[in-house]
C-alpha positions in Angstrom: -55.3 -100.7 14.4 -56.4 -101.4 18.0 -59.2 -103.9 18.4 -61.3 -103.4 21.4 -63.2 -106.3 22.8 -62.6 -110.1 23.1 -61.8 -112.7 20.5 -64.0 -115.6 20.0 -61.4 -118.0 21.6 -61.3 -115.8 24.8 -65.1 -115.9 25.0 -65.2 -119.7 24.6 -62.5 -120.2 27.3 -64.3 -117.8 29.7 -67.6 -119.6 29.2 -66.0 -123.0 29.7 -64.4 -121.9 33.0 -67.8 -120.4 34.1 -69.6 -123.6 33.2 -67.1 -125.8 35.1 -67.6 -123.6 38.2 -71.4 -123.8 37.9 -71.3 -127.6 37.6 -69.2 -127.8 40.8 -71.6 -125.6 42.7 -74.6 -127.8 41.5 -72.9 -131.0 42.7 -72.2 -129.4 46.1 -75.8 -128.4 46.4 -77.0 -131.9 45.5 -74.7 -133.4 48.1 -76.0 -131.0 50.7 -79.6 -131.9 50.0 -78.8 -135.6 50.2 -77.0 -135.1 53.5 -80.0 -133.2 54.9 -82.4 -136.0 53.9 -80.2 -138.6 55.6 -80.0 -136.5 58.7 -83.8 -136.2 58.8 -84.3 -139.9 58.4 -81.7 -140.6 61.1 -83.5 -138.2 63.5 -86.8 -139.9 62.8 -85.3 -143.4 63.4 -83.8 -142.3 66.7 -87.2 -140.9 67.7 -88.8 -144.3 66.9 -86.1 -146.1 68.9 -86.3 -143.8 71.8 -90.1 -144.2 72.0 -89.6 -148.0 72.2 -87.0 -147.6 74.9 -89.4 -145.5 76.9 -92.1 -148.0 76.5 -89.8 -150.9 77.7 -88.6 -148.8 80.6 -92.1 -148.1 81.7 -93.1 -151.8 81.9 -93.7 -153.3 85.4 -90.8 -155.7 85.8 -89.9 -157.2 89.2 -88.6 -160.5 90.6 -92.1 -162.1 90.5 -93.4 -160.6 87.3 -91.6 -160.5 83.9 -93.9 -159.1 81.2 -94.0 -160.9 77.8 -92.4 -157.9 76.2 -89.3 -158.5 78.3 -88.9 -162.2 77.7 -85.6 -163.4 76.4 -85.0 -163.4 72.6 -85.9 -161.3 69.6 -89.0 -159.2 69.3 -90.0 -157.8 65.9 -92.5 -155.0 65.9 -94.8 -153.6 63.3 -93.1 -151.2 60.9 -93.7 -147.5 61.1 -94.1 -145.3 58.1 -93.2 -141.6 58.2 -95.1 -138.8 56.6 -92.4 -138.7 53.9 -93.1 -142.4 53.1 -90.0 -143.9 54.7 -90.7 -147.2 56.4 -88.8 -147.9 59.6 -88.5 -151.6 60.6 -88.2 -151.9 64.4 -87.6 -154.5 67.0 -85.5 -155.4 70.0 -83.7 -158.2 71.7 -83.6 -159.1 75.4 -81.0 -161.2 77.2 -80.3 -161.8 80.8 -77.3 -159.7 81.9 -74.5 -162.1 82.6 -73.7 -162.5 86.3 -76.4 -160.1 87.5 -79.8 -161.2 88.7 -82.9 -159.0 87.9 -81.2 -157.1 85.1 -81.8 -157.4 81.4 -79.6 -156.3 78.5 -82.0 -154.8 75.9 -81.0 -153.7 72.3 -83.5 -151.7 70.5 -83.0 -151.4 66.7 -84.6 -149.4 63.9 -83.7 -149.8 60.2 -84.7 -148.1 57.0 -83.9 -148.3 53.3 -82.7 -145.2 51.5 -81.4 -145.3 47.9 -81.0 -149.0 47.9 -78.9 -148.9 51.1 -80.1 -150.2 54.5 -79.3 -147.8 57.4 -80.0 -148.4 61.1 -79.7 -147.2 64.6 -79.4 -149.1 67.9 -80.0 -148.0 71.4 -78.7 -150.3 74.2 -80.1 -150.2 77.7 -79.9 -152.2 80.8 -83.3 -152.8 82.4 -83.3 -153.6 86.1 -86.2 -154.9 88.2 -88.3 -152.3 90.0 
């Protein structure tokens, strides 16, 4: 007698192999979505930092006039919230460039919290007098 078809054990093994494969694909998809979200937040943070850099570069700074925004020390700015609800803390520090007159070392930083982890970006520029 020839039995055509599969036994119950063969079906269970096949279903288990299929289920393990599907779980693996689902985990890969979740990792891809998380990576895309982080990339979007990083891009937004870099845009916020670049906007601040452009503002600081546009200030009138010369030997006789140093605007308050370019005074030595730390400067904390108001936080910015994106349309997705992510809050970006921003600020910058200014220091006289060692050994060079009329040049400032400026570090612009932006930080945000994502999944209980703080992330941040920094843009460093040297601002010289006009």
